[in-house]
N, C-alpha and C positions, 0 to 999 in steps of 0.2 A: 504493500500500499503505500502511497506517495500522498504528501501535503494532507495528512488527516489530522485535525483536531477534535477529539473524542473524549466521552465522559468516563467511559470504562476501560480498564485493561485489558488486552486481548485474551488472558488466560479467563478474566471475568466472564468476558462475552462468549468465549467457548463453553463454559459451564452452564451459562444462561440459556445458550441455544439447546442446551442437552435437555432442558426443560421446558422451554417455551416454545422451541421451532418443530413441535411434534406434528404431524399431518391432522387437520381437523377431522373430526368424525363423520360429518354430514356435509360434503362440499358440493355445492351446486353453482350451474351458471345459468343464468336468466336475464331477461330484459325488462325493465320497468319504466314508466313514464313518470315525470315530475313536472306538476304544473308551474310555470312562471311567467307572470305577464310581462309584454315587451312591446316593442314598435312592431306595428303590422298586423294583419289579421290573426285572429285566435288559433288558427291552424299551426302557427308557428310557435304558441305558448307550450307544448308539449315537449319536454326535454328528455330526450331518449338516454337512460343508464344501463349499462352493461355490468352485471354484478357477477362475482367471484367469489366463492368461500362459504363459510357455515351459515344456515338459515338464522341462526340467533347469535351474531359475532359479538364479541366486546368491544371490538375495535375495527374502524373502517377507515382506509386509505381511499380517499377520492381525488382521480387523477383527470387533469385536462391537458387535451391534446396542444400541440404547437401548431405552427404556419403551415395550413393546409393540411393538417394531421385530423384523423378521426379516431372514436373511441378504439377500434381495432389496432390502433398502434400498441397498445397494452395488453393485447390479449395473452401472448405467451408470458411477457412479465407477470401478468395478475394471477395466472394459473399456479405460476410457480412459488410465489410469494403466498396465495391461498394455501399451497400445500406444505409450505414449510414453516408458516406461523400460525401457532396455536390461536383460536380464538378471531382471526384478522380475515376480513372480508374486504376486497380491491372493487371499487366502483369506478369504471371508466365512462365518461360522459359525452356525448355528442354535441354541438352547438347547434341552435336552431336553424341555420341553413341547412342542414340535413333533410330537411323537409322537403326542399327543392330537387332532390336525387331522385333519378329513376334507375334504382338497381335491380329491378325486375329480372332483366336477362342475366344478370350476374349470378342473381340468386337460383335460377333456373339451372345455370351451367354448373354451378358449385353443388348442386344436387343431383348432377347426373341428368337432368332432364331436357338440357339442349347441349349441342355440341360447342365446341370452340369455334368452329368457322361461324356457326350461326351467330353466337355471342359477338363475334367481331363485327359481323355484317350489319347486325341490328344497332351497334354504336357507331362504327365508322366506315365499314364496308360499302354502305349505301351511298356513300359520297363520291365514290367513284367507280362502282359496278352496275351503275343505272339505275339505282334506288331501290334495290332488292335486300330486304324484304319491305313491302310497300308500309307496312306498319311498323316504322322504325324510330329509334330516337331523334329527337330534336333539339338542337342546342337552345338554350334557355335565351328569351329575348329579355335581357336584364332591365330593359325600360318598364318592364311590367312589374318590378319588385323595387320601386324607388325607397321604401322604406329600410331596405338593407343598408342604405347609407347610414344609418342610425345605429347599426349592430355593431357597436363600439365596446369599450371597457366597461361601461355603467352595465350595458346590457349583459356583457358576458358574466360579471361577477354577481348581479343580481340573480340569474339563471343558477350560477354557482351555488350561490348562498341557499336557495331553495334545495339543491341537492344536499349541501351540508346540513341543513337543518333536518331534513328526511334521515339522512345517515345518523344522525345524533339521537333520533327518538330512542326513548329507553335509558337514557343516560349512557348511551356509548361513546366511547373516546373516538374523537376524528382527527386524522391527520389530513392535511390538503395538500396536493403536490401536482406536479405538471412537468411536462417536456418541452423545453425549447420556449417559445412565446407562452406556453402552459405554465412554466416555471416563473415567468414575469409576472404572469397574472397572479400567481400564488402570492408572491411577494406584494403586489398591489393589494390583493385581497386582505393581507393581513394589517395594511395601513389604512384601508377604506374606511370611510364614514357611513355606515348605513344608517341614516336617520338618527344620529347621534350615538350608536351603538361601535365602537371598534372592532373590524372585522377578526381581529386575532382572537378575540375573548370567545369566538365559536369554536376555537380550533386548539388541539393539544400539540402540535407540531407542523413544521414546514418541510416539504420534500421536494426541492428543486433540482431538475434534471437538465443539466446543460442550458441553464436559463436563468434568468433574473434581470434586475435592475439596477441602479447606480453603476453603470457604466460597461455592464455585461454586454449588451448589445448597443445599437445606434442611438443617439439622442437627437430630438428637434430643437431648433430654435423656435421662437414663436414665428417668424417669417415664413420657415419650412411647414410647420403645422397649417399656418392659414391658407398656403399656397396647396397642399396636399389635400385638405378639406374642400377647398373650392374644385377640385377635380373630380370629386365622387360622384355628381351628377351625369359624369361621361362614361364610368364603368367603376359600379361600388365593390367588384369582385376582384380578387388577385389573378392576374394571368401569369403564373408562375413560369412557363416555358416559353413566353413571349409569341404564341401562337395567333393571337387575337381572340381565343377560344378559351375563358377561365376553366371550363370543365376538361380541358387536353390533360392537363397533368393528372387529375384523378381516374380518366378513362385508361390513358395509358399505363399507368400503374397498375390499376386492379386487371385489366385485360393482360398484362406481362405477369402479375402475381398468380392468376388462374390459369395461364398457360403453363408457367414454369411449375405448379404444384400438379396439375392433372396430367400433363403430356411433358416431362422435363426435358426428354432428349430428343423430341420432335422437331423438325425444321422450323424456324421463327420467321421464314420468309414473308409471311402475310404481314405480319407486325413490323418486321423490320424494313419492309419496302414499302411501308405507307408514307405518303406524301407529307402527311401531317406531323410525323415524328421528327423531331429536329435532328439534323445531321450529327451532332454531337453525341447523340444516345446510340447511334448505328455503328455496330463493329465493322472494320475493314473487311471482314471475311464473313459468309455465311455462318450463322451462329443456331445453336439449339434454343429452345426457349428459356432454359435456365442460364444457358450463356449470353443471351440478350438482356435477360434481367440482371445478372451479376454485372455485365460491362456497363449498363445504364447507372447503377447505383455505387459500385466499388470505386472507392477514393484514388485509386489509379488511373481509372479510365472515365470515370463522369466527370462532366465538366467543373473545372475548378471554382466557377463562380456559384455553382448547386451545391455547396457543403451541407445546406439543410437536408440533404438527400443521402449524404456518404455513408457508407459502411466500409468496414475492414473485412472483407470476405474472400478474395483469392485471386483468381485470374483466368483469362481464356485458356483453354488446352492450345499446346504449341502445333497440334495436327489435327486431323479429322475433319469430315466434310458431312454435316456441318461442324463447326468447333463447339466442344462442349464446355462446361465450367468446371474448375478444378478448385476444390475448397481450400483456403490456404490462411484465411483469417481467421477472426474470432468469431465471426457471425457465418454460421453454414448456409449456403445458398437456398437450403430446403426451410430454414427459418425466415429467410427474406420471402418465399413463395408464398409461405403459410400466413403470414402477416398482411401481405398485401393481395393475397387471393382468397378472401375470407368474405362470407355473408351469414347473418345480418349486420355484424359489425365490421364495416370496412374500414380501412386504415387511412383513407385520404377524405378530405372535405371539398367536393367538387368546387363550392362556391365559398371561397375564404374572403370575409368582408374585411377591405381594405382599411376601413375606420379602425378596426382592431389593432393593425400594425402601427396607424397614425397614433393612435392613444398609447399605445406602449411605447413607442418612443418619446412621446410628449411626457410619460409617467417616469421616466428615467431618473430624475432626481430624487423623487418620493417626498415631494414637499409641494406645498400651494405656491408655486411660483406663476408667472404669467403665461407660460404655456398650459399649464394645467388647469388655469382658470379659464382660459379661451376654450378649452377642450371640454370643460364640464367634470373634471376628475376630482374625486373627493380622497387625497391622499393626506390625512389630517393626523394620523396616530403612528407614525413610523418610530418616533422616540419611544414609544408607549410598548411596543411590541416585546411579549414577554414568554415566549415559547420556544422550546427547542428547533434549530435549524439544520437541516441536512442541505447541503449543496454538492453536486458532481459536476465535473469537466471533461469534455473530451478536446480534441486537437481543434475546435472550431474557431474559438476566438482569441487564441493566443493569450490566453491567461485572464480574458476579461470576465469570465464567469466567476472564478474565484475571487479575483478583486472586488467584484460587485458583492459577492457574499461576504468578504471580510469586512467591506464597507458597511454591511447592513448590520452585522453583529456588532460593530462598533458603534453604531448610532442608535441601535435599540437597547432594550434593557436586557436582552438575551445575553447570559454569561457564555464567554469562549467555552467552559466546561460543556456547556448543554449543546454545543456545535459541533458537528461531525463536516468538515470540507474536505472532499476528496478529489484528487488530480488523477483523472483516468489517461491524459495523454502521455505520450503519443500515440499508445496503442489504440485506443479508441477514438472512432469517428462519432460524428453527430448522432446517428439512428442505432449504434452499437449497443447502447444501455438496453435499448428496447428489444433486440435481436440478436444478440451475442448467446452463445451455448452457456449454460447456468456455469459450467465447471471454468470457463474463461471469462466470465463477466464480472470485474471488480466492482462496478456498480451493485449488482445484485447481492455480492458478498457483503458490501458495507452496509447497503441500506437494510439488509436483514437485521444486522446489528443494531442500527438506530430504531428501526420498529420495535425489536425485541426490548430495548433500553427504557423505551416510551410506552411499552406496554401496559395495560391494567394489571397484567399478571405479574409485573415485575417486583412488586412489593412482596410477593409470595415466594420468590426464587429463594433456593437454599443452595448459595454458592459454594462450591469446594475449592481449597487452596489450588 
């Protein structure tokens, strides 16, 4: 472990895990809906939450996805944590934009009710094959959802609070966390003023996975925030791949994931030759489905500017027609395929609200400055935060995540001994904490210790020397 500030000695943690980390007796996976009013029609006010763990947990870890991420980002992680931590449930939430997604053919393909070519034609093939099938997916006319321009930090945190409060029913302990921008939202939640009530008082700890505030990512000046807000009427959603189609990143990620999961060694020519797939994601030689997926996400071949998607996974084979993938990093290609090729909890947010990025960059200083006031942010309680803080850093920000976490610990009331700050670079890239094999995942190993140390069971441990 590198760069860890922690509360208990390793020997104590090892003994604690012997008592705390037993598998739950009745682990389940299910989807629930939580009501939360917000901008737009009422159909968007039902927040989907995917739950993992015992039916009656003592402790709940609520996780928020990052930029263009979905609840499925956390599926592998949630299953492992629910298996290893006694009394823990993990809840991963979708944002309200998920209602706009048409995942019907992905669900059919994942269930074996539709073929992969049929799936591709429904979403993308009809654009170049003459319109077959006639009943196909159509790209969203974003002018029909003007209210999405208001889906910023205030909306996301109110939605998260509705989930946190449901998780806390019955006196359960609640940890709030997130990945990337979701980690930034976690920090903001703790400092947020909910009608006079500090957000941190809802919680028993923060879990920030390669994200945060106070310099972790970009910061906006007032002028930059004003300029960005002024453009929301033109396009409220992020176009991650620069294709002019906000859905493109989500569609290609899920098509690639399902192809690699269901037919890993088949020729990926159909997707690889798609005119909508940017050239940077296309291998220089014909590849298998899992070869194409690995090439697009691995940090050695994926575009450098797209670090938000990077994993440390391996490489294309040196020979073969088509070229297959060779595992060689900490994320097996099968894990990447399972993460992005799943339903009903997919791992991408097709329609990521740009206002959320604007607000997150505006919240960087975690205080009521001019930018925060212009954006309507309520970051009034940073100095009062008094809950344990966990932060994990990959190679994405050149040390920015841990600098931000240290600054948060320094400004808040949280004592250093109640914090665990872990540097997973250079081995881990941005998605690796969510997809790496358990035996190679430093994030999983250290966050298990943090959760155990802050478990309701902790006071009942009998620690041996």
